[in-house]
N, C-alpha and C positions, 0 to 999 in steps of 0.2 A: 388162611393168616389169624393169630392170635389176635387176640384183646391188645396186647402188650404190643405188640408189630404195627395193630391200626394205630396208637396212641404216639408210637414210637416217630412213624409216619407222618402223623397230623401236628405233632409239635417240633419237624423238620420244615412240613410244609410252611407251620407256622412262623419257624425262625426265616425260612427261606421270602416269606412277603414283607416279614418286617425290615430283612437287608433289603428288598426291593423299594420299600417305601421311606427308607434312610437314605441311598443312593438318588432314587425321584427329588427328596427334599434339597437333598445339596445341588444337583441340576437345575431344579428351580430356584435356591439360592444363587447358584452361578450366573443364571439365564437374567435373573433380577439384577445383579450387580454391575454387569454389561451391557444391559439395558438401560441402568441410570449412569454410565459412563461414556455410553453411545449420547447418548439425552446430552449429556454435560458437551459433551466434544462437539453436536452440532451446535450447541447456545453458541458455544465458542468460536464457532466456524462464523455462524451467523454474525455474531459481534464483529470477526476480523473481518468479514466483506463490508459493514456498514463502514470500520472504519479506514477500509481498503478508497469505497468508491467519495468519504469526505476527504479524503486526501489528496484524490482524485480532481476532486472537484476544486480542491484549492492549489493546485499543480495548474490546474486549466487555469484558474483568476489569475494567479501569476504568471503564466504564460502571457497572457491579455497582455497585464501589466508592460512586461518586458520589451512585447512589443510595440505597445506604445511608447513606451521611455526609448527605445531604438529610433524609431519614426522623429520622434520629437529631437532625437542626439544626431542624427541623420540631416534635419532643418537647420540645424547652429553649427553644422560641419560646414553645411554649403554658405550658410551667412556668412561664418570666418572667411571660408574661402572667395567671396566676392568681396567681404573687407579688405583681404589682403591683397588682392588686385586691384582694387581701387587705393590702398596705401601704397602700394607698387607703383601706380602710376601717377599718384601725387608727389610722390620721392623722386621720380623720375622726371617728371614737370618742374620741380624744385632742383635739381640738379642743373639740370637744363638752364634752368633760369639764372644760377648761379652761375655756371659758366659763360654765360652770356653776359651778365654783369662784371665778372672778371674780366673776360675778353674784351668790353666795352662795348657789345654791339648792339 
């Protein structure tokens, strides 16, 4: 093997090493970019999870308030029902009294 052939082989090997280094550098850049994107996505997911947890707490509180309001409403409706019965009884008594008064009994 001549000196020129050895130099040519060395140049080719050096070119190959340079190409491998460039490719590796591109891969590392891509890896770093994707790692950063992953970190950002994980941060967004954590933030979203926190927001969902807060929303769930608010919904739970709203549900408790709704149940309390429904309980109060049920009590009021029951009272209205009793008042309606008393009113109907009073009207019946009044009607009977008027009928007795008119009939002279």
